[in-house]
C-alpha positions as CSV (number, residue, x, y, z in Angstrom):
1,M,0.0,0.0,0.0
2,N,1.3,3.5,-0.9
3,T,1.5,5.7,2.2
4,S,3.0,8.8,0.7
5,V,3.7,10.4,-2.7
6,L,7.3,9.3,-2.2
7,D,6.2,5.7,-2.9
8,W,5.0,6.9,-6.3
9,L,8.3,8.7,-7.0
10,N,10.4,5.7,-5.9
11,L,8.5,3.4,-8.3
12,T,8.5,5.7,-11.3
13,A,12.2,6.5,-10.8
14,E,12.9,2.8,-11.0
15,K,10.5,2.0,-13.8
16,Y,11.0,5.1,-16.0
17,S,14.5,6.1,-14.9
18,D,15.6,7.7,-18.1
19,K,12.2,9.1,-19.1
20,V,11.7,12.9,-18.8
21,A,9.6,13.9,-15.8
22,F,9.5,17.7,-16.2
23,T,10.6,20.1,-18.9
24,D,10.8,23.9,-18.8
25,S,11.9,26.4,-21.5
26,E,15.6,25.7,-20.7
27,K,16.1,22.2,-19.5
28,S,14.5,18.9,-18.5
29,I,14.9,16.4,-15.7
30,T,14.4,12.6,-15.8
31,F,12.6,10.6,-13.1
32,S,15.8,9.2,-11.8
33,E,17.5,12.6,-11.7
34,L,14.4,14.1,-10.0
35,N,14.6,11.4,-7.4
36,E,18.3,12.1,-6.7
37,V,17.7,15.8,-6.3
38,T,14.9,15.2,-3.8
39,K,17.2,13.0,-1.8
40,S,19.9,15.7,-1.8
41,V,17.4,18.4,-0.8
42,G,15.9,16.0,1.7
43,T,19.3,15.1,3.2
44,Y,20.2,18.7,3.8
45,L,16.9,19.7,5.3
46,A,16.7,16.6,7.5
47,S,19.9,17.7,9.1
48,V,18.5,21.1,10.1
49,V,14.6,20.8,10.2
50,T,12.5,18.9,12.7
51,P,10.3,16.3,10.9
52,G,6.7,17.3,10.8
53,S,7.5,21.0,10.3
54,P,6.4,23.3,7.5
55,V,8.9,24.7,5.1
56,A,8.1,27.8,3.1
57,V,9.1,27.6,-0.6
58,M,9.7,30.4,-3.0
59,T,11.2,29.0,-6.2
60,G,10.4,29.8,-9.8
61,R,8.5,28.3,-12.6
62,H,11.0,25.6,-13.5
63,I,11.8,21.9,-13.2
64,L,13.5,22.1,-9.8
65,T,10.5,23.4,-8.0
66,P,8.7,20.0,-7.9
67,A,12.0,18.6,-6.7
68,C,12.1,21.1,-3.9
69,F,8.6,20.2,-2.8
70,L,9.4,16.5,-2.8
71,G,12.8,17.1,-1.1
72,I,10.9,18.8,1.8
73,V,8.7,15.7,2.0
74,R,11.8,13.4,2.1
75,A,12.9,15.3,5.2
76,G,9.6,14.3,6.8
77,C,8.2,17.8,6.5
78,F,5.5,19.5,4.4
79,Y,5.8,22.5,2.1
80,A,4.0,25.9,1.9
81,P,4.6,27.3,-1.6
82,M,4.6,31.1,-2.2
83,D,4.5,33.1,-5.5
84,A,7.3,35.6,-5.4
85,T,5.4,37.9,-7.8
86,M,2.7,38.6,-5.1
87,P,3.0,41.8,-3.2
88,K,5.3,41.6,-0.2
89,P,2.5,42.4,2.3
90,R,0.7,39.3,1.0
91,L,3.8,37.1,1.3
92,N,4.3,38.4,4.8
93,Q,0.8,37.5,5.7
94,I,1.4,33.9,4.5
95,L,4.6,33.8,6.6
96,S,2.8,35.1,9.6
97,V,0.3,32.2,9.4
98,I,2.6,29.3,8.5
99,K,5.3,30.4,11.0
100,A,8.0,28.3,9.3
101,G,11.5,28.3,10.7
102,F,13.0,27.7,7.2
103,M,12.4,29.1,3.7
104,L,13.8,27.3,0.6
105,V,14.4,29.8,-2.3
106,D,16.2,29.7,-5.6
107,R,18.9,32.3,-6.2
108,E,16.6,34.3,-8.5
109,H,14.3,35.1,-5.6
110,L,16.9,35.4,-2.8
111,D,16.7,39.2,-2.7
112,T,12.9,39.1,-2.5
113,A,13.1,36.6,0.4
114,R,15.5,38.8,2.3
115,E,13.1,41.8,2.0
116,L,10.3,39.9,3.7
117,D,9.4,39.9,7.4
118,F,11.0,36.5,8.0
119,D,13.3,35.8,10.9
120,G,13.9,32.2,10.2
121,T,16.7,30.6,8.1
122,I,16.7,31.1,4.3
123,I,18.2,28.2,2.4
124,V,19.3,28.6,-1.3
125,M,18.2,25.8,-3.5
126,E,21.3,25.9,-5.7
127,D,23.5,25.5,-2.6
128,I,22.0,22.2,-1.5
129,I,20.8,20.3,-4.6
130,N,24.1,18.4,-4.8
131,T,24.3,17.4,-1.1
132,P,25.4,13.8,-0.8
133,C,22.5,11.5,0.0
134,D,22.3,10.1,3.5
135,E,19.9,7.2,3.3
136,L,20.0,6.5,7.1
137,L,19.2,10.1,7.9
138,L,16.3,10.1,5.4
139,E,14.9,6.9,6.8
140,K,15.0,8.4,10.3
141,A,13.3,11.6,9.1
142,L,10.4,9.6,7.6
143,Y,9.9,7.3,10.6
144,N,6.7,9.0,11.7
145,L,5.4,9.9,8.2
146,N,2.0,8.3,7.4
147,E,-0.8,8.7,4.8
148,N,-2.5,11.3,7.1
149,S,0.6,13.5,7.4
150,P,0.4,16.9,5.8
151,L,1.8,17.1,2.3
152,Y,1.4,20.8,1.6
153,V,-0.4,24.0,2.7
154,I,-2.0,26.1,-0.1
155,F,-3.2,29.6,0.8
156,T,-6.5,31.0,-0.4
157,S,-8.4,34.2,0.2
158,G,-9.7,34.9,3.7
159,S,-12.7,37.1,4.6
160,T,-10.9,38.8,7.5
161,G,-8.1,40.0,5.3
162,V,-5.7,37.2,6.3
163,P,-5.2,34.3,3.8
164,K,-6.3,30.8,4.9
165,G,-3.8,28.0,4.7
166,V,-5.5,24.8,3.5
167,I,-3.7,21.7,4.7
168,T,-3.8,18.6,2.4
169,S,-2.6,15.2,3.5
170,H,-0.8,12.6,1.4
171,H,-3.8,10.3,1.4
172,S,-6.2,13.0,0.2
173,L,-3.9,14.1,-2.6
174,M,-3.3,10.5,-3.7
175,C,-7.1,9.7,-3.7
176,Y,-7.7,12.7,-5.9
177,I,-4.8,11.9,-8.3
178,D,-6.1,8.3,-8.6
179,A,-9.6,9.5,-9.4
180,V,-8.7,12.2,-11.9
181,G,-6.1,9.9,-13.6
182,E,-8.8,7.2,-14.1
183,V,-11.3,9.6,-15.7
184,L,-8.7,11.2,-18.0
185,K,-7.2,7.8,-18.8
186,V,-3.7,9.1,-18.1
187,D,-0.8,6.7,-18.8
188,D,2.9,6.9,-19.4
189,T,2.5,8.2,-23.0
190,D,0.8,11.4,-21.9
191,V,2.6,14.8,-21.9
192,F,0.9,17.5,-19.8
193,G,1.2,21.2,-20.6
194,S,1.3,23.0,-17.3
195,Q,-0.5,26.4,-17.1
196,S,-1.1,26.9,-13.3
197,P,1.4,28.7,-11.1
198,L,3.2,26.0,-9.2
199,D,2.0,27.4,-5.8
200,Y,-1.6,27.1,-6.9
201,I,-3.9,24.1,-6.2
202,A,-4.5,23.2,-9.9
203,A,-0.8,22.5,-10.3
204,V,-1.0,19.3,-8.3
205,R,-2.3,17.5,-11.4
206,D,0.7,18.6,-13.4
207,I,3.1,17.6,-10.6
208,Y,1.6,14.4,-9.2
209,L,0.0,12.7,-12.3
210,P,3.5,12.1,-13.7
211,L,4.7,10.7,-10.4
212,K,1.7,8.3,-10.4
213,T,1.7,7.2,-14.0
214,G,5.1,7.9,-15.6
215,A,3.6,10.7,-17.8
216,S,5.6,13.9,-18.4
217,T,4.9,17.6,-17.7
218,V,6.0,20.6,-19.8
219,I,6.1,23.8,-17.7
220,I,5.0,26.4,-20.2
221,P,6.4,30.0,-19.8
222,K,3.8,32.3,-18.3
223,N,4.1,34.9,-21.1
224,E,3.1,32.5,-23.8
225,F,-0.5,32.5,-22.5
226,S,-0.9,36.0,-23.9
227,M,0.5,34.8,-27.3
228,P,-1.7,31.8,-28.2
229,T,0.0,31.1,-31.5
230,Q,3.3,30.7,-29.8
231,L,1.5,28.7,-27.0
232,F,0.2,26.2,-29.5
233,E,3.6,26.0,-31.2
234,T,5.0,25.0,-27.8
235,L,2.3,22.4,-27.4
236,N,3.2,20.9,-30.7
237,K,7.0,21.1,-30.2
238,N,6.6,19.1,-27.0
239,K,3.9,16.8,-28.3
240,V,1.6,17.7,-25.5
241,T,-1.4,15.4,-25.2
242,A,-3.2,16.7,-22.1
243,L,-4.2,20.0,-20.6
244,C,-5.6,20.7,-17.1
245,W,-6.1,24.5,-17.3
246,S,-8.2,27.1,-15.8
247,V,-11.3,28.2,-17.8
248,A,-9.5,31.5,-18.4
249,G,-6.5,29.7,-20.0
250,V,-8.8,27.7,-22.3
251,E,-10.8,30.8,-23.2
252,L,-8.0,33.0,-24.4
253,P,-6.8,31.1,-27.5
254,A,-10.4,30.9,-28.7
255,K,-11.0,34.6,-28.0
256,L,-7.9,35.6,-29.9
257,G,-8.6,33.4,-33.0
258,A,-5.5,31.2,-32.5
259,F,-7.2,28.2,-34.2
260,D,-7.4,30.1,-37.4
261,L,-3.6,30.0,-37.6
262,I,-2.5,26.8,-35.9
263,K,-3.9,23.8,-34.1
264,P,-2.4,21.6,-31.4
265,Q,-1.7,18.4,-33.2
266,Y,-1.3,15.9,-30.4
267,L,-4.0,16.9,-27.9
268,K,-6.2,14.1,-26.7
269,K,-7.8,15.5,-23.5
270,V,-8.5,18.9,-22.1
271,C,-10.0,19.5,-18.6
272,F,-10.8,22.9,-17.2
273,S,-12.0,24.3,-13.9
274,G,-12.0,27.4,-11.8
275,S,-15.1,29.2,-13.2
276,V,-18.0,28.6,-15.6
277,M,-16.9,27.7,-19.1
278,P,-18.7,29.9,-21.7
279,G,-20.3,27.7,-24.4
280,R,-19.2,29.9,-27.2
281,Y,-15.5,29.4,-26.5
282,L,-15.7,25.7,-25.8
283,K,-17.5,25.3,-29.1
284,I,-14.5,26.8,-30.9
285,W,-12.3,24.2,-29.3
286,Q,-14.7,21.4,-30.2
287,Q,-15.0,22.4,-33.8
288,A,-11.2,22.8,-34.2
289,L,-10.4,19.6,-32.3
290,P,-13.4,17.3,-32.4
291,E,-11.6,14.2,-31.3
292,V,-10.4,15.6,-28.0
293,M,-12.1,14.6,-24.7
294,Y,-13.3,17.7,-22.8
295,V,-13.9,17.5,-19.1
296,N,-15.5,20.2,-16.9
297,Q,-14.3,20.0,-13.3
298,Y,-15.6,21.7,-10.1
299,G,-14.3,21.8,-6.6
300,P,-12.6,23.8,-3.8
301,T,-9.1,23.6,-2.5
302,E,-10.5,22.2,0.7
303,A,-11.5,19.0,-1.2
304,T,-8.2,18.6,-2.9
305,A,-8.6,20.5,-6.2
306,S,-11.8,19.1,-7.9
307,C,-14.6,16.9,-6.5
308,T,-16.9,16.5,-9.5
309,Y,-16.4,16.1,-13.3
310,Y,-18.5,16.1,-16.4
311,V,-17.2,14.6,-19.7
312,V,-18.7,16.8,-22.4
313,D,-20.4,14.2,-24.7
314,K,-21.7,16.5,-27.5
315,E,-20.9,19.8,-29.2
316,V,-22.2,22.7,-27.2
317,D,-24.0,25.8,-28.3
318,D,-23.1,29.4,-27.6
319,D,-25.4,29.6,-24.6
320,T,-24.8,26.1,-23.2
321,V,-24.2,26.0,-19.5
322,L,-22.3,22.8,-18.6
323,P,-23.3,20.7,-15.6
324,I,-20.5,20.1,-13.1
325,G,-21.4,16.4,-13.3
326,K,-20.9,13.7,-10.8
327,P,-18.5,13.0,-8.0
328,Y,-15.1,11.6,-8.6
329,K,-14.2,8.2,-7.0
330,N,-13.4,8.8,-3.3
331,Y,-15.8,11.8,-3.1
332,T,-19.3,12.1,-1.8
333,V,-21.3,15.2,-2.7
334,T,-24.5,16.1,-0.7
335,L,-26.9,19.0,-1.1
336,L,-28.2,20.5,2.1
337,N,-30.9,23.0,2.9
338,K,-30.3,25.8,5.4
339,D,-31.8,23.8,8.2
340,G,-29.4,20.9,7.5
341,T,-31.9,18.6,5.8
342,A,-31.4,16.9,2.5
343,T,-32.3,18.9,-0.6
344,E,-34.9,17.4,-2.9
345,K,-33.9,16.5,-6.4
346,G,-34.4,19.5,-8.7
347,K,-34.2,21.9,-5.8
348,T,-31.2,24.1,-4.9
349,G,-29.1,23.5,-1.9
350,E,-25.6,24.0,-0.6
351,I,-22.9,21.7,-2.1
352,C,-21.2,19.8,0.7
353,V,-18.3,17.3,0.2
354,S,-17.1,14.4,2.2
355,G,-14.7,11.5,1.9
356,P,-11.0,10.8,2.3
357,I,-10.1,13.8,0.1
358,L,-11.1,16.5,2.7
359,A,-8.4,18.8,3.8
360,L,-7.0,18.5,7.4
361,G,-8.3,22.0,8.0
362,Y,-6.9,25.6,8.0
363,Y,-3.4,25.9,9.3
364,G,-3.3,27.6,12.8
365,N,-7.0,28.4,12.6
366,P,-9.1,25.9,14.5
367,E,-12.1,28.3,14.8
368,K,-12.4,28.6,11.0
369,T,-11.7,24.9,10.6
370,N,-14.6,23.9,12.9
371,E,-16.9,26.4,11.2
372,S,-16.3,24.9,7.7
373,F,-15.6,21.2,8.4
374,V,-18.6,19.9,10.3
375,Q,-20.5,16.8,11.2
376,N,-22.8,15.6,8.4
377,P,-26.3,16.5,9.8
378,L,-27.7,13.5,7.8
379,N,-25.6,11.1,9.8
380,K,-26.6,10.6,13.4
381,N,-24.7,7.4,14.0
382,Y,-20.9,8.1,13.7
383,R,-18.4,10.8,13.0
384,E,-18.5,11.9,9.4
385,L,-17.1,15.3,8.5
386,I,-18.3,17.3,5.5
387,Y,-17.0,20.5,4.0
388,K,-19.6,23.2,3.4
389,T,-18.5,24.8,0.1
390,G,-20.8,27.8,0.2
391,D,-21.7,27.0,-3.4
392,L,-25.3,26.3,-4.5
393,G,-26.3,23.4,-6.8
394,S,-29.1,21.2,-7.8
395,I,-29.4,17.7,-9.4
396,N,-30.9,17.7,-12.9
397,E,-33.1,15.1,-14.6
398,D,-30.1,13.2,-15.7
399,G,-28.7,13.0,-12.2
400,L,-26.0,15.5,-12.8
401,L,-25.0,18.3,-10.5
402,E,-25.5,21.8,-11.8
403,F,-23.8,24.9,-10.3
404,H,-25.9,27.9,-9.2
405,G,-23.3,30.3,-7.8
406,R,-22.4,31.3,-4.2
407,K,-24.5,31.5,-1.1
408,D,-22.3,34.1,0.6
409,R,-19.7,36.6,-0.5
410,Q,-17.0,34.3,-1.7
411,I,-16.7,34.3,-5.5
412,K,-14.7,32.4,-8.1
413,H,-12.7,34.7,-10.4
414,M,-9.9,33.8,-12.8
415,G,-9.7,30.3,-11.2
416,H,-9.3,31.7,-7.7
417,R,-11.7,31.8,-4.8
418,I,-11.9,35.3,-3.5
419,E,-13.6,36.7,-0.3
420,L,-15.1,40.0,-1.3
421,G,-14.8,40.9,2.4
422,E,-11.0,40.8,2.1
423,I,-11.1,43.3,-0.8
424,E,-13.2,45.6,1.3
425,S,-10.9,45.3,4.4
426,V,-7.9,46.3,2.2
427,A,-9.8,49.2,0.6
428,K,-10.7,50.6,4.0
429,Q,-7.0,51.1,4.7
430,V,-6.9,53.8,2.0
431,D,-6.7,57.4,3.3
432,N,-9.9,59.4,2.7
433,L,-11.9,56.3,1.7
434,L,-14.9,56.2,4.1
435,D,-17.0,53.2,3.2
436,C,-17.0,50.6,0.5
437,C,-18.6,47.5,-1.0
438,A,-17.0,45.0,-3.4
439,L,-19.2,43.1,-5.8
440,Y,-18.6,40.7,-8.7
441,Y,-20.2,41.1,-12.1
442,K,-20.2,37.5,-13.1
443,E,-21.4,37.8,-16.7
444,K,-18.4,40.0,-17.6
445,E,-16.1,38.6,-14.9
446,L,-15.4,42.1,-13.5
447,L,-14.6,43.0,-9.9
448,Y,-16.3,46.2,-8.8
449,L,-15.5,48.4,-5.8
450,F,-18.1,51.0,-4.8
451,Y,-16.8,53.5,-2.3
452,T,-17.5,56.8,-0.6
453,G,-15.0,59.5,0.3
454,S,-12.5,61.7,-1.5
455,A,-9.8,59.1,-2.2
456,S,-8.8,58.9,-5.9
457,S,-9.2,55.8,-7.9
458,K,-5.5,56.0,-8.7
459,D,-4.6,55.9,-5.0
460,I,-7.0,53.0,-4.4
461,V,-5.6,50.9,-7.2
462,L,-1.9,51.6,-6.2
463,H,-2.8,50.6,-2.7
464,F,-4.4,47.3,-3.9
465,R,-1.4,46.5,-6.1
466,K,1.0,46.8,-3.1
467,I,-1.0,44.4,-1.0
468,L,-3.1,41.9,-3.1
469,P,-2.4,39.6,-6.0
470,A,-3.4,41.1,-9.4
471,F,-6.4,38.9,-9.7
472,M,-7.9,40.5,-6.6
473,V,-7.5,44.1,-7.7
474,P,-10.9,45.6,-8.8
475,R,-11.1,46.6,-12.4
476,K,-14.1,49.0,-11.9
477,L,-14.1,51.6,-9.2
478,V,-17.3,53.7,-8.6
479,N,-17.3,56.7,-6.3
480,L,-20.6,57.4,-4.7
481,Q,-21.9,60.1,-2.4
482,E,-23.2,57.4,-0.1
483,L,-23.8,53.6,-0.4
484,P,-27.5,52.6,-0.7
485,T,-28.9,50.8,2.3
486,L,-31.7,48.5,3.1
487,P,-34.2,49.1,6.0
488,N,-32.0,47.1,8.3
489,G,-29.1,49.4,7.6
490,K,-27.1,46.9,5.5
491,T,-25.7,47.8,2.1
492,D,-28.3,47.3,-0.7
493,M,-26.2,45.2,-3.0
494,K,-29.0,44.8,-5.5
495,A,-29.1,48.6,-5.9
496,L,-25.4,48.7,-6.6
497,E,-25.7,46.0,-9.3
498,A,-27.6,48.6,-11.4
499,Y,-24.2,50.2,-12.0
500,F,-22.9,47.0,-13.8
501,K,-22.2,47.6,-17.4
């Protein structure tokens, strides 16, 4: 029985020793080479870090980043990846939550790391990747590692203004990879084209499907996603057969007419997630590549990436709204009413997820963990935790789950879950901004900030860019004399939606 992702790596390194595991724009690494680097990184870390501890990671979009992640695991620890392009206040918030004693960085991001509020030890990747392997030390470091041990902590938006660290175990990740690999029929002939930032939840497919199956992953340069023709040339050059991209990543080539100039020649499967896929763009892909399998995925970070899937079985129309389908193996999805009773078929209820794929909770935040991971109210007989997603859904006549948006103020934008309350809390830090309300215009995928006071839109945007990731910065700012209110004194959000255009 496999108890950790290292079991997968050990097997693939033996079975596919000379096969390329990861490729970036400059170099590649075989499975055996990857395994050796993880042992070197693991040996060094095991000599300085206590097993079971978090290690922050800030390395770039290259082939050695997965090796860093897995090297941390070899030391009996778990990793907390960070994107160096995020504003420094955001990175400092993550560090304040994870409280890691060590940060592993590549030389490119060393200066950034030194500028952060981090009083632990910074370790430079290039200085330790050739550390001689100490098998006895590694064996000792892994003595207490089991399938329920944390594998990584991924940070998502938090309503209080502080990001939440979602903890995923080895077992949860392995259950998900088993399930998605089965649906996508992944094998050792597949080559994945990686779009997601390596610190983002969607990247686990690009990292761990190769470890499980012997497939390969090509890490595509970020700038190519704004140049779809070049992007497709890269897919063809590397004979990419599979894409697991955000909806935004799939949309862009269709929007910009890339298929009129070039087509990916080797693609067999495309799965997408993160937001609702517009039918008109999926239709362009289907007409250009009719033999490809298209899979719509849905799910939160708290349930290990995606919990449901729908294999698109016919050509869509411009106005088609895809169902989010049925649960993956190892997942149970339940719809609940506000009073905790089961939702009738055809009616709308909150989507709740259970199974071995649930996160261990939010790092260092037991209150939020207990609020979101609760006892299944339909089970009175034994302990069964469910995660309340805050999303609304219903079961259609075909028995498939349909998505109906959010029940609270958390949205899905550009593949990221965002708490509108966090945007408001950051906006209220701006001088001369008195009150505000953040809203999301779903049809045009625009973040709005309505505000009162004499602050200029320029000052507000500059403030946001210093603190929040780019995907959380409102694109539309509307200055009002006062915010409309309801009889109970709360902001009238319906009235504000009249400004959407």
